[in-house]
Each structure stands twice: as C-alpha cells, then as structure tokens.
N, C-alpha and C positions, 0 to 999 in steps of 0.2 A: 458335290455342289459348295460353291463358295459361300461362306457365311457374310450375311449383310452388316453384322455388327463389327466395328472396327473401333480399338482404343486409340487415342491419340500418340502420336509418336513420342518416344522420350526425348528425342532431341528438341521437340517443342517445348516440353515440361522441364527440360534440365535447369534453364536459366532462372525459372520461377522457383523451383526447388531450392536452388541455391540461394536465392535472395531472400526467402522466408524459411527460415529453420523451424522445426517444430511445427509445420504445417502441412506435411506431407500427405495426411490423410484428407484434409480437407482440399488441398490441391488437386490431388486425384479424383475426388468425387465430384468437384465442379467441373473438370475436365470431361469426365463422363456424362454430366448432365448437360453441358453446352455444346459437346461435340456433334456435328449434324449425323456421323455415322455412329453414334453410341447410344446409350440409354437417354435420349431426350424428355424431358420434362415440360409441362405448361406452366406450372407456378412453383417457385422455390422460395422458402423463407430462410435466409441466412442472418442467424442471431448470436448474441454473445455480448460480452461487457465491452466497456469502451477500450480503446487502443488493443486490441487482439487481431488485427491485421484482416478483417472483414472487406473493408473497401479497397484496400492496397492489392490484397492476393486477387479479388474478383475483377479489378481493373487490369492487372499486369496480366493476368491469365487470358483474357479475353483478347488483350492486344496481341499476344502470341498465338492464339487460335485462329484470329482473323487474318493472318496472312497467307497468302496464296500458297497452295499445296505444290510440291513438286511432281514431276512426271508429266503426263500428256495435258493435265488441266493447270499447267501452272499458271496461267492467266486468270483464272476463275476464282474467285473470292467465294467461299461456301458459308461464310460466317459474317454477320455485321452486328454491330452493338451500338447501344447510346447509354450513356449514364447521366443520371437527373441527382443533382443535390436538392433534396426537398427542403432543406434549412434555408436555401436561398428564394423559395417561393412564398410570397406573402399571403395569398389566398389561393383556394381551390382552383379558381379559373386561371390563375396566373401558373399554377402548376400544369394545368391542361395545356395551355399555350406553350409552356416550355416543353412538354414531351412532344407536341405535334412539332415544333421546329427542330429538336434534337432528332427525331426520327426521320425527318425530312433530310436533314444534313447528313445522317447516317446512311441513308439509303443512296444519296447523291444521283439519283436520276430524275428528270423532270422533263415533262413534255413541253409543246410550244405555249401551252397556256400556264405554265408554272406549276402543275400539279404532279406530285410524285408519282412515278410508274413503278410497277413493282418488276424489280430486276430478276434476273435468274439465280437468285441467292436461294438456298434451301433454308437457312435459318437466320433469325434476328432475335436478339437478347436486348430486353428493355430491363435495364437496372434502376431501382429507385432507392438510392441512399437515404438513410436516416428518415425512412417515411413517417416512421412513428413520431416525429417531430414537427410535422407538417401544421402550420399555424391554420387555425379555424377549420380543421378537418371534419366533416361529418362522419359518423359512425359507419356509413356506408360506403366510404371512401375505398377503403382496402378491397372488401369484398366485389366492388365494381371494378377495380383495376384487374383483379385476378380473373375476372370473366372475360377480358380481352382476349387471352389466350385460347379459350374456348371458342371465341367466333372467328379468329385468325388462326389458321392451322399451323403456320411456320413461326408464331410467336411464342417466346419464353419470357416470362415476368419474374424478375428477382427482386425481393423485398429485403432490404437490408434493415434489420431491427435490432435494439438492444435487448428487449425483454419482450417476447410476444405473448399477448394472453392467449388462453385456450380459445380454440376456434377462431384465430384471428381472420382468416379469409372466409370462412364459413363453407369450406369445401374441403371433400375427403381425397381428392386427388393430389393436394398439394404436397411437396416434399419439404422437410426441414433440415439444415446442416448447422450443427452447433460449433462454434470456434471458442474452445474453454480458454480460462486464462493460462498465462505461461507458467510454466514450472521453474524452480531453480536451475537445473540443467540447461534449459532452453533459453532462460535470460543470460546466462554466463556464454553461452554458445553465440548467440546474437551479438553480444558486446564483443566478442573474441574476434569477430569479421572485422571490425574496425578498430585496431589497436591505436594508441596514440603515437606520436612522433618520439624517437628514442630519447632517454633520459642522458642528458650531458655525462659523457665517460663510460657509457653502456651500448651495446650492441641492441638491434631491433628485435632479436630473438630473445634475450633477456628480457627487454621490455615487455614483449608480448606475454611472457610466461608470468611476471608479477603482475601485469593487466589482469589477466585470466584469475588469478588468486585474490586481486584486489576486488574484482566484481563479485566473486564469491562472498566476500566480506561485507561488502555493502549491501548485498541481498540479504545475508543473515540479520545486519544492524537495522536496516531501515523499510525493506520491503513489506514486511508483515504490518507494520505499524504506520507508515507514511506513504512510502513511494511503491505503490502496488500496481500501477501501470508501467509499461514498457518507456513510453516518453518520460515520465517522472524518473525512472530508474537510470536511464540514460543521462538527464540531466543532472541527478545526484552524482554519478560516476565520474562525469567531466568536471563538476563542481569541487568534489573531494579529492580528486587526482593531484592536482598541485600541492595541496596540503599534505597528502600522504607522501609524495616523493621529495619533500623539501630536505629532510636531513640527507638524502641521497646527494642532492645537487649540492648541500652545504659541505659534503665530505665526512660528516659525522657517522654515517651507516653506509654499510655496502648494500648493493641492491639485492643480494641473495639473503639478506638477513631480515626475512618478512617479518619475522616474530616481533623483533625489535622495532621495525617500523610501524608494525599495527599496535604496539603499546604506545608508542611516541604521538601516534595518531589518534589514539583513543578519545581525547577530548573533542576532537572534530568529528567523530563518528555519532557522538552524543548531542552534537549541537544542531538543532533543528534549524537554525537561523541559515547555515550554509546552504543546504539543499533548497530551501525555500524561504526566501528573506521576508516574504510579504506576511507569514503567519506569526512573526514575532516583531512586534513593534518596541523599539526602545525610546524611552523617555528620560534624556538626560536633563540633570538639575542645573541648570544655568545658574542658580544662585551659589552653588556650591563649587569651591576650589580643591584642587588635587592637593592632598597633603603630600609634604615631603621629608625625607628622612635624611640625615647627612651621611656621607660615605668619608671614608679614611682621606682620600685625596683631598677633601674639602668641596667636593662638588656635591650635586645634590641629584636624588633621582625621586621618580614617582613611586611613592608607596602602593604596593599590590593590595588590591581589595580584599578584605578578610572573608568574604563570601563570594560564592560564585553567581555569576549574573543570572544564569538561568534559575538558580535555587531562589535567589531574591525576587525573581519576578513571578515565580510560582508560589512564594509566601504572599505576595500583594494580591494575587489573582484568588486564591483559594478562600472560602469562607472558614469561619471558627469549627463549625461540625466537621467539615471536610478534612480540615487539618488534624482535629483530634482522631477521626477515624484512620487517616493515614499513619499517625504515629502508633495507634493501636494495631493496626495490621502490619507495621516494622517490628513492633515487639513480638507479635505472634509468628513472625516469619525466622526471627532471630533468637528467641529464646525457646528453651525446651519445655515441653508440656508439664512436665515434672516440677517446673520452678514456679509455675503460676499461682500455686497456695502460697508460697513464700513472698512473692512480690507482692500480690494483690489482696490475699485474705485477710480478715481481721477477727476470726475466731476464736484467736488465742486469749485466754483470759488475762485480765489485767494489763494486757499490752495494746499498743497502738501501732499502725503500720507506719513506717517510716521510709521515705525515698531512699531507693537503691537496694531494697530487697531485705534490710535491716528492721529491727525492732527495737523500741525505747521500753525498758522495763520499769517497774514503780521504782527503783532506786536510781534509775537514769544511766544504768549500764547498756550500752550498745554492743549488740551482737549481730555479725553478718555471716550469714551461711558461707560455708566453705565451698571455695570454688575449685574445680578441676583445673589443672594445669593443661594449657592448649599451646600448641607451637604457634597456630595461626589464630587470629581474633575473629570471634564469631561474626563480627560486623563486616569482616573483609571477606567471608565466605559467601557462597550463593545463597538467596533466599529459598526457603523450604515453605512448602505449601502448608495451607493452615485451613480449618474449619471456619465457617462464618460464623457459628454461634459462638467459638472461642473468640474471635475478634470482638464482637459484640458484649461478650463478659468482660473483656479487658475495657473496652471502653466505656461499659457501665461502671467499672471500678476506679478508673482514673479521671472521668470528667468532673466529678465534684471537686477533686484537687485542683486539676490543671485549670478548669473554667469554673469557678464557684459562683460567678455572678451571672452566668449564663444558663437558662433552663433548656437545656438542649438534651434531648433524649430521657426527659422523665417519663413520657409515656411509653418508653420502650422503643421498638421499631416503628415508629410513626413516618409520616410523610417526609419530614425534615432528614431524619436519618437515611431514608430510603433513597431520597433525592441525592443527598451527599455520596452515597454507595454508588448510584448511578452515574454521577459527576465524574468521580474517580476511575470508574470503569470505561467511560466515554473516552477519558483523558489517558487511557491504558495505564494509568498510575497503579490500578488493580486489575489484575488478569484473571479471569476465570481458567481453573484447570478441569479439563475435561467437558463432559456436556451434561445437559439437564437444566431445570429450571434455576434462573438467576436469584430468586428469592429464597431458594432452599437453603435453611440454616445448615444443613448437612453438606452442602456444597463445598468444594475446596477451591481456595484462591492463592495467589500469589502476588506480593508486592512486586513493583517494577521500578521503584524510585532508589536513587543511589544513596549512599550514607551521606555525601555532603548535602544534599536537599532536606533530608530528614533531619539533619542536626540544624540546619539552617531554619526549619520550620519550626523544632522544638524550641529553638533559641528566641525565635518570635514571640513565643507563648511563655517564655520564661523557664522552659522545661530542658535540662540537660537529658538528652535520651541516653548519652551512655553512662548514666548512673543506674538505668533501669535495665541495662543488659547484663546478664550473668553468663560468665565465660565458661 
C-alpha cells in the first residue's frame, strides 16, 4: 500500500536552498508544513529577530510550491497563497478588506456575480507578515485569525512575528518555527555569493578570496557592536571595501598581502562614520582657520590635527564622571595589580603620593619604583580584564586629585557613578566579561577604548595618563 505522505521534490527546494544559505532547516520545515501531501498544519507562527529571512524565505518557497507539478496533473495547481503586509494596513478593518481582496485575487475564480468560487485546489496559505506591528490591533485579533483555519479545512494561516508572547494564538495546535540570527560562517557564506568586481590588476578568483577574508574581518570588528543584522553587515562591507583595496589600486601593496592591507585599513574599521554616517555628526568650526606649516620647497601644507577626531568627539560628549571612570578602567586594565599600592596608596609615613608612582620624602628626594624592562609597551598590548571593585578603588584614589572641584563619588557607588558605568557599558567602552549581575563588584570588565582616545580624554582634564602607567 502506497503511503499518502509525500515530501516535496528536491528539484523544487534546490533554488531556495541555494538562495538562502544557513536556512536549510527552516526551508525544509516550511516545505513540510506547506505541501499538500506532507504534514499540513492549520496555524504556524514564524518568529525571529529582524533581517533573518523570515518573509523572504516564506515568499520564495510558496512561489516554488505553487507551481504546477509534473506528470498527469501537470495542469493542476495544488497550492495557492496570499501574502499580506500588515504594516501597510492602518486599521483592523483595512486589514480585513486587504485579506479579502488578496484571497480573492489568489484564488482567481469568480462567478457571474463577482463572488469567489472554491476551485479544485487542495490547499491555500494565508501569510500575515509583521502582524505584531498592526496598528490599533485589539488583543483578540490574532486568536480570531487563527480560528479561520478551524472553520476552513483547506486553509493554513502563517503569522510572521518578531517576538511572540506566550500563548499568542491561544490555541494548542499551532506550530512555531524559529529563525535564529546568522552566525559568522553564515554571514561570510552569504557575502561570498555576491563578490565585487575584480580589483584592477587582479583576477576574479583572487578578488573572491580576499573578499571572503575581508568579510570575516568586518564581522569580527563591527557585527557584535554595531552591524548585527544582515542588511547592515552588507552595507558595511560594501562601504569599507574601497577603503580596504585602495593600497592595491595604488600599487603600494599586493592583493595577497592581506595582513598588511588589514593594518593599513585599521583606522577605517574603527571609524563608525563609514558604515553609518548618520550616527556621527560633525560640527565644523567656521571661525577657525587651518594652520599651515612651511615646507622645504617654500610651499605650505595643512597641519595634521594633534588628536583623533573620534577621540575629540568622545571627549566632548562624555561627562566628567564618565571620563574619570574610563581613565580608572584603563589604568586597571594596563597596570598590574601589585603596583596599585605603589601608585595610589598613601599609607607610607612621612611621604605623600606623587604623580607617576613615585613619592616625595621629607628631604624632597624623589624615588620611583624600579620598572621591569619590556620589549613591548604595556599600553600597546591588549587590555586585561579587571574586577569592578578595583576600578572603583582607583576611581576613589584619583578623583580628589584629577577633579578636586567636583563632588563626584563622595557617597561611594551612588546614582551618578552607577549611571556613568551604565553609560560607558551602553557605548561599549566598558565590556562585561562573562555573565552575572552588572552591579556585582566582583564581576570582571574590560576596557574597549584605544590609547589615543584615552590619552585625549586625559589631556582634556589635565592628566597625562602615560605618567600613571608602570611598564
């Protein structure tokens, strides 16, 4: 006896699987639930964060499944569908009229009075895209739409939602399908499908290889902090690609010298105005004129700014308490714990603490602690994790000297200090290491600011941060 269950043909699913890498599981699950001869369902909730391919995968798969099958019934269409964009409907009545019109057009059969007749199709799929963003939607809208499939046997209702609450349809028979965010291999795989034009002087294969490695570097630099969606990641790659390949076009580097190209374009990977110019606003000073310096040939050239533009912008935006905490975090990340007593403690009898880790004795003789010889400066090494309690202790030790006129942190970890820590964490200047409560003093953190930015912030307060670092 032949089984009545039949999975969709791989020939139908192959174009969809090729167009959407990383969505094989979701495509096969949707095909099983949509196909008339497979495991049909009445209500389906497709959910996931933005830009994960929910709407695109559903639409393209339905287009493929709705095509007539081969064989004896080549002229018979066994599946029809209608897709409704709920964000374009102003009211619930507008949504109802749009559904009626889309279903009528999807069926395509009318009698002489203009009413839709039920064709010999075996399945109809109604897709409600972004139904959770419907304007003026009553709380009973989704449960009422889910009841349509109970009254119409051949109907399947699909609800595409970003984050469905518990019991969204108030029915136990509804299926749920999750579209998770893309991972790094999936991001790179999707981008490798559409490589850019060949770089002048190189082949298409060499450009494709560099493009794949470049996309992986962009993911490591920007995805976790700024470009978390696929669309923003694609925009960032297309924006940074000309800056990255500029040395190859100029002839200063070869296309195979990826490490040198990455070092040359490091400043562009740290510039947030390139991927998204709208988040960084520049305020040029119309009254100031650029300074000029004489050259040997008698001509003049514009003098380069002493500080980075991003660091200067950061200095103007952060309040005094956030800047003090950021400097304290930098000292906690780049100084060893054993040197904290030498730098910040005043317990020695008859001596007072002096900037840079030394002390002034009663006779005025300055003694600096012995420094170990290092081949690489500590400020050029990666930032180490530190305990929040240690950063607050450093903040308590230096706030009276760096900002004596402000009463910041007098009451300990008060609302101002907590708000400053939350601000730095939201800007990802301070990154939490591990899991746990953010306010836990034993939790570990790591600074995410460059040396140029920290030095600029310190000089804005009259502090030379380099004097407080022990090699």
